[in-house]
Biopython code that builds the backbone (N, CA, C, O; Angstrom):
import numpy as np
from Bio.PDB.StructureBuilder import StructureBuilder

atoms = [
    (1, "MET", "N", (91.482, 112.134, 38.843)),
    (1, "MET", "CA", (91.674, 112.312, 40.484)),
    (1, "MET", "C", (91.799, 110.937, 40.654)),
    (1, "MET", "O", (91.287, 109.949, 40.128)),
    (2, "GLY", "N", (92.850, 111.196, 41.778)),
    (2, "GLY", "CA", (93.180, 110.113, 42.709)),
    (2, "GLY", "C", (93.074, 110.276, 43.955)),
    (2, "GLY", "O", (93.171, 111.392, 44.466)),
    (3, "ILE", "N", (92.802, 108.906, 44.810)),
    (3, "ILE", "CA", (92.493, 109.233, 46.131)),
    (3, "ILE", "C", (93.735, 108.543, 46.851)),
    (3, "ILE", "O", (94.389, 107.795, 46.125)),
    (4, "ILE", "N", (94.086, 108.660, 47.952)),
    (4, "ILE", "CA", (95.240, 108.324, 48.950)),
    (4, "ILE", "C", (94.293, 108.555, 50.463)),
    (4, "ILE", "O", (93.885, 109.583, 51.004)),
    (5, "GLU", "N", (94.171, 107.089, 50.836)),
    (5, "GLU", "CA", (93.818, 107.224, 52.205)),
    (5, "GLU", "C", (95.024, 106.974, 53.244)),
    (5, "GLU", "O", (96.125, 106.641, 52.807)),
    (6, "VAL", "N", (94.798, 107.143, 54.659)),
    (6, "VAL", "CA", (95.798, 106.527, 55.201)),
    (6, "VAL", "C", (94.682, 106.537, 56.629)),
    (6, "VAL", "O", (93.931, 107.353, 57.162)),
    (7, "THR", "N", (95.132, 105.010, 56.860)),
    (7, "THR", "CA", (93.789, 104.836, 57.910)),
    (7, "THR", "C", (94.263, 104.421, 59.116)),
    (7, "THR", "O", (95.415, 104.098, 59.406)),
    (8, "ASN", "N", (93.069, 104.461, 59.951)),
    (8, "ASN", "CA", (93.849, 103.947, 61.560)),
    (8, "ASN", "C", (94.672, 104.342, 61.968)),
    (8, "ASN", "O", (95.392, 103.527, 62.544)),
    (9, "ILE", "N", (95.140, 105.835, 61.962)),
    (9, "ILE", "CA", (96.776, 106.372, 62.972)),
    (9, "ILE", "C", (96.055, 106.376, 64.351)),
    (9, "ILE", "O", (95.129, 106.984, 64.888)),
    (10, "LYS", "N", (96.945, 105.392, 64.655)),
    (10, "LYS", "CA", (96.208, 105.465, 66.376)),
    (10, "LYS", "C", (97.442, 106.517, 67.200)),
    (10, "LYS", "O", (98.632, 106.790, 67.039)),
    (11, "VAL", "N", (96.830, 106.719, 67.723)),
    (11, "VAL", "CA", (97.274, 108.597, 68.814)),
    (11, "VAL", "C", (96.576, 108.196, 69.668)),
    (11, "VAL", "O", (95.454, 107.689, 69.660)),
    (12, "TYR", "N", (97.764, 108.602, 70.968)),
    (12, "TYR", "CA", (97.058, 108.715, 72.283)),
    (12, "TYR", "C", (97.027, 110.261, 72.575)),
    (12, "TYR", "O", (97.994, 110.989, 72.353)),
    (13, "ALA", "N", (95.846, 110.692, 73.084)),
    (13, "ALA", "CA", (96.124, 112.558, 73.485)),
    (13, "ALA", "C", (94.693, 112.580, 74.691)),
    (13, "ALA", "O", (94.013, 111.827, 75.388)),
    (14, "TYR", "N", (94.858, 113.996, 74.323)),
    (14, "TYR", "CA", (94.032, 114.239, 75.534)),
    (14, "TYR", "C", (93.306, 115.576, 75.508)),
    (14, "TYR", "O", (93.476, 116.582, 76.196)),
    (15, "HIS", "N", (92.416, 115.300, 74.487)),
    (15, "HIS", "CA", (91.336, 116.199, 74.079)),
    (15, "HIS", "C", (90.130, 115.530, 75.011)),
    (15, "HIS", "O", (90.025, 114.440, 75.572)),
    (16, "GLY", "N", (88.994, 117.076, 74.877)),
    (16, "GLY", "CA", (87.825, 116.842, 75.578)),
    (16, "GLY", "C", (87.583, 117.958, 76.315)),
    (16, "GLY", "O", (88.382, 118.876, 76.501)),
    (17, "CYS", "N", (86.125, 117.845, 76.864)),
    (17, "CYS", "CA", (85.724, 119.140, 77.784)),
    (17, "CYS", "C", (85.771, 118.735, 79.139)),
    (17, "CYS", "O", (85.653, 119.733, 79.849)),
    (18, "LEU", "N", (85.879, 117.815, 79.726)),
    (18, "LEU", "CA", (85.948, 117.347, 81.192)),
    (18, "LEU", "C", (87.608, 117.610, 81.354)),
    (18, "LEU", "O", (88.481, 117.647, 80.487)),
    (19, "ALA", "N", (87.683, 117.773, 82.771)),
    (19, "ALA", "CA", (89.390, 117.514, 83.251)),
    (19, "ALA", "C", (90.031, 117.026, 83.067)),
    (19, "ALA", "O", (91.207, 117.328, 82.862)),
    (20, "GLU", "N", (89.126, 115.274, 83.059)),
    (20, "GLU", "CA", (89.818, 114.774, 83.313)),
    (20, "GLU", "C", (89.982, 113.712, 82.184)),
    (20, "GLU", "O", (90.338, 112.554, 82.398)),
    (21, "GLU", "N", (89.653, 114.282, 80.830)),
    (21, "GLU", "CA", (89.811, 113.933, 79.612)),
    (21, "GLU", "C", (91.351, 114.696, 78.931)),
    (21, "GLU", "O", (92.154, 114.387, 78.051)),
    (22, "THR", "N", (91.208, 115.719, 79.809)),
    (22, "THR", "CA", (92.780, 116.500, 79.335)),
    (22, "THR", "C", (94.091, 116.082, 80.177)),
    (22, "THR", "O", (95.256, 116.250, 79.817)),
    (23, "LYS", "N", (93.534, 115.365, 81.655)),
    (23, "LYS", "CA", (94.714, 115.079, 82.284)),
    (23, "LYS", "C", (95.119, 113.319, 81.958)),
    (23, "LYS", "O", (96.224, 112.830, 81.723)),
    (24, "ILE", "N", (93.944, 112.735, 82.039)),
    (24, "ILE", "CA", (94.146, 111.482, 81.843)),
    (24, "ILE", "C", (94.375, 110.941, 80.436)),
    (24, "ILE", "O", (95.033, 109.902, 80.380)),
    (25, "GLY", "N", (93.881, 111.544, 79.121)),
    (25, "GLY", "CA", (93.861, 110.885, 77.663)),
    (25, "GLY", "C", (93.364, 110.011, 77.147)),
    (25, "GLY", "O", (93.259, 109.085, 77.951)),
    (26, "SER", "N", (92.986, 109.777, 76.226)),
    (26, "SER", "CA", (92.452, 108.962, 75.658)),
    (26, "SER", "C", (92.860, 108.189, 74.515)),
    (26, "SER", "O", (93.653, 108.824, 73.819)),
    (27, "ASP", "N", (92.540, 106.806, 73.989)),
    (27, "ASP", "CA", (93.039, 106.948, 72.599)),
    (27, "ASP", "C", (92.024, 107.067, 71.337)),
    (27, "ASP", "O", (90.805, 106.926, 71.247)),
    (28, "TYR", "N", (92.900, 107.341, 70.530)),
    (28, "TYR", "CA", (91.869, 108.039, 69.198)),
    (28, "TYR", "C", (92.238, 107.216, 67.984)),
    (28, "TYR", "O", (93.305, 106.605, 68.055)),
    (29, "LEU", "N", (91.680, 107.132, 67.129)),
    (29, "LEU", "CA", (91.982, 106.755, 65.381)),
    (29, "LEU", "C", (91.496, 107.579, 64.367)),
    (29, "LEU", "O", (90.284, 107.687, 64.180)),
    (30, "VAL", "N", (92.404, 108.233, 63.626)),
    (30, "VAL", "CA", (92.247, 109.052, 62.885)),
    (30, "VAL", "C", (92.346, 108.509, 61.206)),
    (30, "VAL", "O", (93.215, 107.717, 60.841)),
    (31, "ASN", "N", (91.749, 108.838, 60.677)),
    (31, "ASN", "CA", (91.474, 108.478, 58.995)),
    (31, "ASN", "C", (92.180, 109.419, 58.256)),
    (31, "ASN", "O", (92.721, 110.294, 58.932)),
    (32, "VAL", "N", (92.293, 109.467, 57.295)),
    (32, "VAL", "CA", (92.654, 110.886, 56.494)),
    (32, "VAL", "C", (92.464, 110.238, 54.805)),
    (32, "VAL", "O", (93.096, 109.341, 54.247)),
    (33, "SER", "N", (91.488, 110.983, 54.370)),
    (33, "SER", "CA", (91.353, 110.429, 52.782)),
    (33, "SER", "C", (91.303, 112.112, 51.834)),
    (33, "SER", "O", (90.507, 113.045, 51.939)),
    (34, "VAL", "N", (92.627, 111.917, 50.864)),
    (34, "VAL", "CA", (92.606, 113.011, 49.891)),
    (34, "VAL", "C", (92.521, 112.660, 48.560)),
    (34, "VAL", "O", (92.964, 111.584, 48.158)),
    (35, "LYS", "N", (91.813, 113.745, 47.593)),
    (35, "LYS", "CA", (91.912, 113.441, 46.209)),
    (35, "LYS", "C", (93.440, 114.714, 45.612)),
    (35, "LYS", "O", (93.986, 115.783, 45.886)),
    (36, "ALA", "N", (93.459, 113.820, 44.880)),
    (36, "ALA", "CA", (94.512, 114.851, 44.065)),
    (36, "ALA", "C", (94.664, 114.105, 42.659)),
    (36, "ALA", "O", (94.424, 112.897, 42.647)),
    (37, "ASP", "N", (95.052, 114.749, 41.455)),
    (37, "ASP", "CA", (95.418, 114.964, 40.722)),
    (37, "ASP", "C", (97.224, 113.482, 40.761)),
    (37, "ASP", "O", (98.422, 113.658, 40.984)),
    (38, "LEU", "N", (96.574, 112.517, 40.492)),
    (38, "LEU", "CA", (97.952, 111.673, 40.837)),
    (38, "LEU", "C", (98.859, 111.008, 39.130)),
    (38, "LEU", "O", (99.803, 110.244, 38.927)),
    (39, "THR", "N", (97.975, 111.771, 38.276)),
    (39, "THR", "CA", (98.795, 111.743, 36.404)),
    (39, "THR", "C", (99.980, 111.366, 36.728)),
    (39, "THR", "O", (100.242, 110.170, 36.594)),
    (40, "ASN", "N", (100.903, 112.187, 37.187)),
    (40, "ASN", "CA", (102.217, 112.834, 37.162)),
    (40, "ASN", "C", (103.252, 111.610, 37.577)),
    (40, "ASN", "O", (104.323, 111.171, 37.159)),
    (41, "ALA", "N", (102.338, 111.319, 38.615)),
    (41, "ALA", "CA", (103.019, 110.517, 39.825)),
    (41, "ALA", "C", (103.138, 108.906, 39.213)),
    (41, "ALA", "O", (104.118, 108.170, 39.329)),
    (42, "ALA", "N", (101.915, 108.609, 38.569)),
    (42, "ALA", "CA", (101.628, 107.329, 37.747)),
    (42, "ALA", "C", (102.532, 107.068, 36.767)),
    (42, "ALA", "O", (102.802, 105.919, 36.418)),
    (43, "ALA", "N", (103.176, 108.350, 36.144)),
    (43, "ALA", "CA", (104.087, 108.155, 35.166)),
    (43, "ALA", "C", (105.362, 108.384, 35.516)),
    (43, "ALA", "O", (106.174, 107.854, 34.758)),
    (44, "SER", "N", (105.767, 108.938, 36.328)),
    (44, "SER", "CA", (107.318, 109.432, 36.724)),
    (44, "SER", "C", (107.029, 108.326, 37.589)),
    (44, "SER", "O", (107.273, 107.298, 36.958)),
    (45, "ASP", "N", (106.686, 108.107, 38.562)),
    (45, "ASP", "CA", (107.314, 106.701, 39.762)),
    (45, "ASP", "C", (108.049, 108.017, 40.261)),
    (45, "ASP", "O", (109.102, 108.062, 39.625)),
    (46, "ASN", "N", (107.995, 108.731, 40.820)),
    (46, "ASN", "CA", (108.347, 109.823, 41.752)),
    (46, "ASN", "C", (107.847, 110.330, 42.883)),
    (46, "ASN", "O", (106.710, 110.770, 42.711)),
    (47, "LEU", "N", (108.403, 110.479, 44.369)),
    (47, "LEU", "CA", (107.800, 110.703, 45.327)),
    (47, "LEU", "C", (107.340, 111.916, 45.308)),
    (47, "LEU", "O", (106.147, 112.129, 45.526)),
    (48, "LYS", "N", (108.244, 112.935, 45.036)),
    (48, "LYS", "CA", (107.612, 114.602, 44.597)),
    (48, "LYS", "C", (106.320, 114.551, 44.018)),
    (48, "LYS", "O", (105.441, 115.207, 44.578)),
    (49, "ASP", "N", (106.011, 113.846, 42.926)),
    (49, "ASP", "CA", (104.555, 114.370, 42.042)),
    (49, "ASP", "C", (103.504, 113.656, 42.536)),
    (49, "ASP", "O", (102.485, 113.479, 41.869)),
    (50, "THR", "N", (103.725, 113.011, 44.197)),
    (50, "THR", "CA", (102.353, 112.569, 44.578)),
    (50, "THR", "C", (102.119, 113.245, 45.793)),
    (50, "THR", "O", (102.903, 114.085, 46.235)),
    (51, "VAL", "N", (101.184, 112.949, 46.290)),
    (51, "VAL", "CA", (100.949, 112.942, 48.138)),
    (51, "VAL", "C", (101.483, 112.026, 49.483)),
    (51, "VAL", "O", (100.741, 111.271, 50.111)),
    (52, "ASP", "N", (103.037, 112.271, 49.812)),
    (52, "ASP", "CA", (103.545, 111.576, 51.114)),
    (52, "ASP", "C", (102.550, 111.334, 51.855)),
    (52, "ASP", "O", (101.917, 112.248, 52.383)),
    (53, "TYR", "N", (102.276, 110.176, 52.001)),
    (53, "TYR", "CA", (101.915, 109.722, 53.453)),
    (53, "TYR", "C", (102.338, 109.581, 54.609)),
    (53, "TYR", "O", (101.678, 109.224, 55.584)),
    (54, "VAL", "N", (103.469, 109.856, 54.571)),
    (54, "VAL", "CA", (104.416, 109.975, 55.865)),
    (54, "VAL", "C", (104.065, 111.420, 56.574)),
    (54, "VAL", "O", (103.936, 111.606, 57.784)),
    (55, "HIS", "N", (103.937, 112.445, 55.474)),
    (55, "HIS", "CA", (103.934, 113.627, 55.897)),
    (55, "HIS", "C", (102.426, 114.052, 56.103)),
    (55, "HIS", "O", (102.129, 115.070, 56.729)),
    (56, "ILE", "N", (101.516, 113.226, 55.548)),
    (56, "ILE", "CA", (99.963, 113.052, 56.210)),
    (56, "ILE", "C", (100.056, 112.899, 57.758)),
    (56, "ILE", "O", (99.516, 113.567, 58.640)),
    (57, "ASN", "N", (101.075, 111.600, 57.852)),
    (57, "ASN", "CA", (100.723, 110.930, 59.568)),
    (57, "ASN", "C", (101.749, 112.134, 60.196)),
    (57, "ASN", "O", (101.149, 112.687, 61.118)),
    (58, "HIS", "N", (102.724, 112.555, 60.051)),
    (58, "HIS", "CA", (103.358, 113.455, 60.449)),
    (58, "HIS", "C", (102.680, 114.412, 60.850)),
    (58, "HIS", "O", (102.874, 114.674, 62.037)),
    (59, "ILE", "N", (101.762, 115.211, 60.190)),
    (59, "ILE", "CA", (100.589, 116.086, 60.486)),
    (59, "ILE", "C", (99.670, 115.705, 61.547)),
    (59, "ILE", "O", (99.721, 116.100, 62.712)),
    (60, "VAL", "N", (98.801, 114.879, 61.025)),
    (60, "VAL", "CA", (98.465, 114.248, 62.228)),
    (60, "VAL", "C", (98.834, 113.977, 63.453)),
    (60, "VAL", "O", (98.260, 114.661, 64.300)),
    (61, "LYS", "N", (99.504, 113.306, 63.793)),
    (61, "LYS", "CA", (100.664, 112.974, 64.895)),
    (61, "LYS", "C", (100.679, 114.569, 65.830)),
    (61, "LYS", "O", (100.198, 114.699, 66.956)),
    (62, "GLU", "N", (101.303, 115.584, 65.088)),
    (62, "GLU", "CA", (101.607, 117.016, 65.741)),
    (62, "GLU", "C", (99.822, 117.584, 66.370)),
    (62, "GLU", "O", (99.402, 118.046, 67.431)),
    (63, "GLU", "N", (99.291, 117.276, 65.227)),
    (63, "GLU", "CA", (98.050, 118.216, 65.586)),
    (63, "GLU", "C", (97.101, 117.439, 66.397)),
    (63, "GLU", "O", (95.980, 117.918, 66.566)),
    (64, "MET", "N", (97.387, 116.349, 66.900)),
    (64, "MET", "CA", (96.500, 115.236, 67.919)),
    (64, "MET", "C", (97.467, 115.583, 69.384)),
    (64, "MET", "O", (97.102, 115.417, 70.548)),
    (65, "ALA", "N", (98.724, 116.083, 68.920)),
    (65, "ALA", "CA", (99.503, 116.729, 70.273)),
    (65, "ALA", "C", (98.972, 117.824, 70.901)),
    (65, "ALA", "O", (99.135, 118.051, 72.100)),
    (66, "ILE", "N", (98.474, 118.371, 70.305)),
    (66, "ILE", "CA", (97.530, 119.764, 70.900)),
    (66, "ILE", "C", (96.173, 119.485, 71.374)),
    (66, "ILE", "O", (95.161, 119.373, 70.682)),
    (67, "PRO", "N", (96.282, 119.392, 72.603)),
    (67, "PRO", "CA", (94.893, 119.432, 73.518)),
    (67, "PRO", "C", (93.658, 120.356, 72.912)),
    (67, "PRO", "O", (93.763, 121.563, 72.692)),
    (68, "ALA", "N", (92.763, 119.758, 72.741)),
    (68, "ALA", "CA", (91.403, 120.751, 72.135)),
    (68, "ALA", "C", (90.390, 120.006, 73.209)),
    (68, "ALA", "O", (90.408, 118.913, 73.777)),
    (69, "LYS", "N", (89.496, 121.146, 73.204)),
    (69, "LYS", "CA", (87.996, 120.812, 73.700)),
    (69, "LYS", "C", (87.128, 119.990, 72.937)),
    (69, "LYS", "O", (86.441, 119.068, 73.378)),
    (70, "LEU", "N", (87.238, 120.551, 71.260)),
    (70, "LEU", "CA", (86.276, 119.316, 70.395)),
    (70, "LEU", "C", (87.335, 118.767, 69.322)),
    (70, "LEU", "O", (88.451, 119.220, 69.068)),
    (71, "LEU", "N", (86.761, 117.810, 68.837)),
    (71, "LEU", "CA", (86.887, 116.897, 67.964)),
    (71, "LEU", "C", (87.044, 117.606, 66.721)),
    (71, "LEU", "O", (88.115, 117.689, 66.119)),
    (72, "GLU", "N", (85.978, 118.105, 66.355)),
    (72, "GLU", "CA", (86.067, 119.430, 65.455)),
    (72, "GLU", "C", (87.082, 120.065, 64.927)),
    (72, "GLU", "O", (87.482, 120.219, 63.773)),
    (73, "HIS", "N", (87.534, 120.504, 66.253)),
    (73, "HIS", "CA", (88.802, 121.756, 66.202)),
    (73, "HIS", "C", (89.738, 120.926, 65.551)),
    (73, "HIS", "O", (90.209, 121.095, 64.427)),
    (74, "VAL", "N", (90.012, 119.840, 66.501)),
    (74, "VAL", "CA", (91.343, 119.082, 65.466)),
    (74, "VAL", "C", (91.252, 118.815, 64.488)),
    (74, "VAL", "O", (92.099, 119.263, 63.714)),
    (75, "ALA", "N", (90.042, 117.824, 63.892)),
    (75, "ALA", "CA", (89.803, 117.822, 62.720)),
    (75, "ALA", "C", (90.117, 118.543, 61.444)),
    (75, "ALA", "O", (90.474, 118.058, 60.369)),
    (76, "ASP", "N", (89.916, 119.800, 61.772)),
    (76, "ASP", "CA", (90.076, 121.260, 60.774)),
    (76, "ASP", "C", (91.334, 121.694, 61.108)),
    (76, "ASP", "O", (91.845, 122.536, 60.369)),
    (77, "ARG", "N", (91.805, 121.390, 61.846)),
    (77, "ARG", "CA", (93.493, 121.871, 61.982)),
    (77, "ARG", "C", (94.221, 121.345, 61.372)),
    (77, "ARG", "O", (95.132, 121.936, 60.793)),
    (78, "ILE", "N", (93.983, 119.686, 61.303)),
    (78, "ILE", "CA", (94.664, 118.804, 60.341)),
    (78, "ILE", "C", (94.354, 118.964, 58.783)),
    (78, "ILE", "O", (95.227, 118.859, 57.923)),
    (79, "ILE", "N", (93.052, 119.222, 58.527)),
    (79, "ILE", "CA", (92.812, 120.024, 57.390)),
    (79, "ILE", "C", (93.312, 120.973, 56.722)),
    (79, "ILE", "O", (93.679, 120.866, 55.551)),
    (80, "GLN", "N", (93.384, 122.172, 57.523)),
    (80, "GLN", "CA", (94.304, 123.395, 57.372)),
    (80, "GLN", "C", (95.378, 122.773, 57.037)),
    (80, "GLN", "O", (95.419, 122.315, 55.895)),
    (81, "ARG", "N", (96.263, 122.630, 57.724)),
    (81, "ARG", "CA", (97.387, 121.877, 57.220)),
    (81, "ARG", "C", (97.683, 121.369, 55.917)),
    (81, "ARG", "O", (98.367, 121.902, 55.043)),
    (82, "ILE", "N", (96.922, 119.976, 55.887)),
    (82, "ILE", "CA", (97.337, 119.468, 54.611)),
    (82, "ILE", "C", (97.224, 120.516, 53.643)),
    (82, "ILE", "O", (98.256, 120.924, 53.109)),
    (83, "LEU", "N", (96.150, 120.991, 53.353)),
    (83, "LEU", "CA", (95.680, 122.033, 52.517)),
    (83, "LEU", "C", (96.911, 123.218, 52.565)),
    (83, "LEU", "O", (97.101, 123.944, 51.589)),
    (84, "LEU", "N", (97.591, 123.313, 53.606)),
    (84, "LEU", "CA", (98.822, 124.514, 53.013)),
    (84, "LEU", "C", (100.002, 123.734, 52.868)),
    (84, "LEU", "O", (100.878, 124.081, 52.075)),
    (85, "GLU", "N", (100.109, 122.629, 53.620)),
    (85, "GLU", "CA", (101.383, 122.246, 53.577)),
    (85, "GLU", "C", (101.392, 120.932, 51.787)),
    (85, "GLU", "O", (102.424, 120.969, 51.116)),
    (86, "ILE", "N", (100.581, 120.267, 51.452)),
    (86, "ILE", "CA", (100.621, 119.481, 50.402)),
    (86, "ILE", "C", (99.903, 120.106, 49.100)),
    (86, "ILE", "O", (98.683, 119.984, 49.217)),
    (87, "ASN", "N", (100.298, 120.777, 47.822)),
    (87, "ASN", "CA", (99.884, 121.680, 47.481)),
    (87, "ASN", "C", (98.906, 121.218, 46.352)),
    (87, "ASN", "O", (97.980, 121.886, 45.892)),
    (88, "ILE", "N", (99.402, 119.534, 45.870)),
    (88, "ILE", "CA", (98.531, 118.692, 45.222)),
    (88, "ILE", "C", (97.370, 118.481, 45.522)),
    (88, "ILE", "O", (96.499, 118.510, 44.652)),
    (89, "VAL", "N", (97.064, 118.201, 46.919)),
    (89, "VAL", "CA", (95.694, 117.970, 47.328)),
    (89, "VAL", "C", (94.647, 119.080, 46.878)),
    (89, "VAL", "O", (94.779, 120.299, 46.991)),
    (90, "MET", "N", (93.451, 118.291, 46.278)),
    (90, "MET", "CA", (92.009, 119.500, 46.253)),
    (90, "MET", "C", (91.516, 119.133, 46.741)),
    (90, "MET", "O", (90.376, 119.516, 46.476)),
    (91, "GLU", "N", (91.517, 118.339, 47.639)),
    (91, "GLU", "CA", (89.983, 117.651, 48.669)),
    (91, "GLU", "C", (90.489, 116.662, 49.507)),
    (91, "GLU", "O", (91.050, 115.625, 49.150)),
    (92, "VAL", "N", (90.192, 117.152, 50.987)),
    (92, "VAL", "CA", (90.538, 116.242, 52.248)),
    (92, "VAL", "C", (89.294, 115.942, 52.924)),
    (92, "VAL", "O", (88.361, 116.726, 52.749)),
    (93, "SER", "N", (89.145, 115.012, 53.608)),
    (93, "SER", "CA", (88.353, 114.391, 54.381)),
    (93, "SER", "C", (89.315, 113.837, 55.493)),
    (93, "SER", "O", (90.344, 113.199, 55.269)),
    (94, "VAL", "N", (88.631, 114.310, 57.202)),
    (94, "VAL", "CA", (89.636, 113.505, 57.831)),
    (94, "VAL", "C", (88.111, 113.316, 58.851)),
    (94, "VAL", "O", (87.082, 113.992, 58.828)),
    (95, "VAL", "N", (88.562, 111.852, 59.892)),
    (95, "VAL", "CA", (88.122, 111.315, 60.751)),
    (95, "VAL", "C", (88.483, 110.689, 61.399)),
    (95, "VAL", "O", (89.012, 109.578, 61.363)),
    (96, "VAL", "N", (88.007, 111.934, 62.679)),
    (96, "VAL", "CA", (88.651, 111.716, 64.122)),
    (96, "VAL", "C", (87.648, 110.798, 65.017)),
    (96, "VAL", "O", (86.450, 111.080, 65.042)),
    (97, "SER", "N", (88.252, 109.507, 65.876)),
    (97, "SER", "CA", (87.162, 108.977, 66.232)),
    (97, "SER", "C", (87.900, 108.750, 67.594)),
    (97, "SER", "O", (89.094, 108.451, 67.570)),
    (98, "LYS", "N", (87.120, 108.904, 68.974)),
    (98, "LYS", "CA", (87.537, 108.768, 70.123)),
    (98, "LYS", "C", (86.942, 107.308, 70.850)),
    (98, "LYS", "O", (85.804, 106.842, 70.782)),
    (99, "ILE", "N", (88.195, 106.757, 71.590)),
    (99, "ILE", "CA", (87.665, 105.474, 71.686)),
    (99, "ILE", "C", (87.430, 104.888, 72.893)),
    (99, "ILE", "O", (88.404, 104.623, 73.597)),
    (100, "ASN", "N", (86.314, 104.630, 73.278)),
    (100, "ASN", "CA", (85.921, 104.582, 74.671)),
    (100, "ASN", "C", (85.706, 105.738, 75.347)),
    (100, "ASN", "O", (86.355, 106.114, 76.324)),
    (101, "PRO", "N", (84.630, 106.412, 74.737)),
    (101, "PRO", "CA", (84.537, 107.827, 75.484)),
    (101, "PRO", "C", (84.019, 107.840, 77.137)),
    (101, "PRO", "O", (83.462, 106.891, 77.688)),
    (102, "PRO", "N", (84.289, 108.924, 77.660)),
    (102, "PRO", "CA", (83.368, 108.677, 79.231)),
    (102, "PRO", "C", (82.175, 109.619, 79.278)),
    (102, "PRO", "O", (81.931, 110.689, 79.836)),
    (103, "ILE", "N", (81.302, 108.486, 78.173)),
    (103, "ILE", "CA", (79.807, 109.547, 78.419)),
    (103, "ILE", "C", (79.034, 108.925, 78.778)),
    (103, "ILE", "O", (77.965, 108.846, 78.173)),
    (104, "GLY", "N", (79.354, 108.050, 80.231)),
    (104, "GLY", "CA", (78.106, 107.041, 80.576)),
    (104, "GLY", "C", (77.499, 105.782, 79.969)),
    (104, "GLY", "O", (76.546, 105.295, 80.576)),
    (105, "GLY", "N", (77.812, 105.342, 79.141)),
    (105, "GLY", "CA", (77.625, 104.447, 78.872)),
    (105, "GLY", "C", (78.183, 103.285, 78.407)),
    (105, "GLY", "O", (79.073, 103.071, 79.229)),
    (106, "ASP", "N", (78.218, 102.236, 77.446)),
    (106, "ASP", "CA", (78.974, 100.987, 77.159)),
    (106, "ASP", "C", (78.889, 101.934, 75.210)),
    (106, "ASP", "O", (78.050, 101.694, 74.343)),
    (107, "VAL", "N", (79.882, 102.794, 75.135)),
    (107, "VAL", "CA", (79.944, 103.022, 73.608)),
    (107, "VAL", "C", (81.192, 102.569, 73.073)),
    (107, "VAL", "O", (82.098, 102.758, 73.885)),
    (108, "GLU", "N", (81.485, 102.162, 72.251)),
    (108, "GLU", "CA", (82.973, 102.036, 71.779)),
    (108, "GLU", "C", (83.650, 103.020, 71.553)),
    (108, "GLU", "O", (84.729, 103.178, 72.125)),
    (109, "LYS", "N", (83.147, 103.932, 70.634)),
    (109, "LYS", "CA", (83.785, 105.423, 69.627)),
    (109, "LYS", "C", (82.669, 105.964, 69.379)),
    (109, "LYS", "O", (81.523, 105.617, 69.092)),
    (110, "VAL", "N", (83.398, 107.128, 69.596)),
    (110, "VAL", "CA", (82.281, 108.746, 69.492)),
    (110, "VAL", "C", (83.359, 109.254, 67.519)),
    (110, "VAL", "O", (84.575, 109.163, 67.352)),
    (111, "THR", "N", (82.635, 109.578, 66.785)),
    (111, "THR", "CA", (83.380, 109.708, 65.364)),
    (111, "THR", "C", (82.778, 111.213, 65.195)),
    (111, "THR", "O", (81.703, 111.678, 65.576)),
    (112, "ILE", "N", (83.877, 111.811, 64.477)),
    (112, "ILE", "CA", (83.613, 113.108, 63.825)),
    (112, "ILE", "C", (84.013, 113.309, 62.380)),
    (112, "ILE", "O", (85.217, 113.530, 62.249)),
    (113, "THR", "N", (83.474, 113.293, 61.528)),
    (113, "THR", "CA", (84.233, 113.354, 59.997)),
    (113, "THR", "C", (84.260, 115.205, 59.683)),
    (113, "THR", "O", (83.354, 115.895, 60.151)),
    (114, "LEU", "N", (85.224, 115.742, 58.979)),
    (114, "LEU", "CA", (85.064, 116.786, 58.207)),
    (114, "LEU", "C", (85.781, 117.025, 56.932)),
    (114, "LEU", "O", (86.813, 116.364, 56.815)),
    (115, "LYS", "N", (85.501, 117.764, 56.012)),
    (115, "LYS", "CA", (85.658, 117.601, 54.716)),
    (115, "LYS", "C", (85.491, 119.163, 54.060)),
    (115, "LYS", "O", (84.512, 119.911, 54.052)),
    (116, "SER", "N", (86.935, 119.346, 53.484)),
    (116, "SER", "CA", (86.921, 120.589, 52.671)),
    (116, "SER", "C", (87.813, 120.290, 51.297)),
    (116, "SER", "O", (88.618, 119.403, 51.016)),
    (117, "LYS", "N", (87.270, 121.500, 50.534)),
    (117, "LYS", "CA", (88.061, 121.650, 48.995)),
    (117, "LYS", "C", (89.135, 122.844, 49.214)),
    (117, "LYS", "O", (89.096, 123.782, 50.010)),
    (118, "ARG", "N", (89.978, 122.542, 48.372)),
    (118, "ARG", "CA", (90.917, 123.800, 47.747)),
    (118, "ARG", "C", (89.827, 124.890, 47.383)),
    (118, "ARG", "O", (88.746, 124.574, 46.886)),
    (119, "SER", "N", (90.126, 125.967, 47.616)),
    (119, "SER", "CA", (89.053, 126.989, 46.940)),
    (119, "SER", "C", (90.061, 127.513, 45.908)),
    (119, "SER", "O", (89.721, 128.371, 45.093)),
]
sb = StructureBuilder()
sb.init_structure("model")
sb.init_model(0)
sb.init_chain("A")
sb.init_seg("    ")
for serial, (resi, resn, name, xyz) in enumerate(atoms, 1):
    if name == "N":
        sb.init_residue(resn, " ", resi, " ")
    sb.init_atom(name, np.array(xyz, "f"), 0.0, 1.0, " ", f" {name:<3s}", serial, name[0])
structure = sb.get_structure()
C-alpha cells in the first residue's frame, strides 16, 4: 500500500452558516491523502496505474465551489467523489481549513478532518 498526498490546495469559497460568509467568501486550504496499491505504477511507470493527483485537485476545486454550511459536508462530498471516480483508492483522508474564520477572536484557522475506507 502506498500513500499519495496533495497538500495545501488553495481555494476561495463561500461556505458557512453566517449570511456574510456565503456572500463575502473566505480562503481555504484542503489536504487530501489517499492510500492505494501502487505496485503496478512503480513497475509500469504509467499514469493509468496510479492515482492521478490532477484528478484529485479537480475534484477538490469542483466540490469547494459548491457552497455548504458545514466544512464536514464539503469534505464528505470530496471523499465520496474520490472513492467513486478513482477505483484504485482504498482509503482517503480530507482535511479542510478555513483561514481567518469569523468567530470573534484572533484565530488563524479552523480545521476539520474526515476519513473513509472503501467498503
